[in-house]
Steps between C-alpha positions, in 0.01 A plus 500: 500500500566655832262786408233241412544299820492806703171628349202367699262564205720297263527212757109505544460507122733214455397273778131600541359285229704187611387556862141536404515178299682321782256623756203383293644156424684421833437724789123539477442124460731433806312749716171367368594145582624608845152652573340161411686338792252664742189358323349170428300401183537573132342719221207273464390442859620830626761605746473516877743666741684240709783690665803280552314173469665413179844521673384292790376233256834498320702413806247225595454360151697170466480521114657859506767400747585188290521726183714745690736220612526362146568851361780561740647153452480531113655850502790385721581196293451657155677822583810308630488290182469783265767706656759217563456348146484840333815620690680178405407550132600856498849410651530230234427765237741743645799286571485203255266574211585854401511431121202273484312648794261698267372181344484312840328794665229495218432135536464518883293819471260348248263316744399824669340630168303177467128509598437370849247249379738356238766445772242343737389265221860410440562408858166319529609265212855463650355379824187334378381157643184447293375432243862418422808571703698816428874501443591513863282199579626323196858544626401382848346173340809460288732480807259274680302745715121542513335810350426788740173700495684823520180710511316271738665599823580846654867447529578390146250755359683778683840362371384517132351848546827629644708320240292646218515863626876483573569350156279756328643809664871407564600649174346838584679520833825384330486787256394745774793402731744480210428872446656555846802294435599679170530819704783355708826654360716239342808640680337398834460134375847494376652641817310250709629217287863632544447507876402128504113542517319252277198296478274528799712757681482742211126447468445532881732803572504678167220430260201482739584812701558697175179377337291532819259778382391295206479192704276662744285635230471140351400367847230766544358435152505124565340522831218724392440293192485170684276631782248603229518183305173415325519401134750208523290343786185537296658354197679211659301370795195723540582517871483125538507225611205639697615843615848409603671707244275811515684822573329816643457635147287198382298503828437868456379443144276218607356690791428815304387376156368142563354552847404865451651608835665826380575626846680191634683468161607859519623422855713212374648717230583774762677239726701384202598854417609555859703185492685612185567838665621349813741261326640786281557718808676211680731456195578863482574538875728195487688635216547843654615336828758283305625792309533716811728247645 
């Protein structure tokens, strides 16, 4: 194995085809899209060089800034929900459901394999107000409260979107974080119990620090996934009411393929990529600084 890894020709032979495919599928389209940011127009009307006009437009476009704010707010809320609920479930698996954890993990993991459209239809029916009230509004009527138009106002629509995506993905993050907990030596857990550490103290001072690498990976996965949310918004609210639940991805799609503004759409995509990169770098720097202490 060392001879193979030390042979440049062998490395080129093994990695060359994969790098060619990766470049053709990923790198070339990224560079091509980045080039579009300096042009206006589309394939039908033609392209005209515009310099940095698209970037100036982005920072003065109220719709783009609203979409940016919604994207950041959604990513913050859903990431916290996914990690907190997922970590809580993983701790439950590890400490209290060892024998039955395989079945419970499967049940909680199941929503992530469901089609997004099916999950969105489920939540639309749960929170429906017309033509007949859904289960949630039926319950509100039962206890003497009026039905709520959950998808009729930005605040409640945002709540439903966040709730759906947290519920759908919490099982995935629970399994991911559980993989970090099972690597903790049993002797460490037992010795901490003998020393009197239990409950929150054990989790705060023993479990979390020893599972920190997996926890950080989960946070990065969650942040990048939520910043690029698209399918769940399309399936559940379509960006409504109005455009109040439109993230940058949806605005980019509408700008590029509905309005035919390829250059400005590519600019929105580039700004989203920069945002993802910056957030990831901030997380890495924070973790390195904490570990350095």
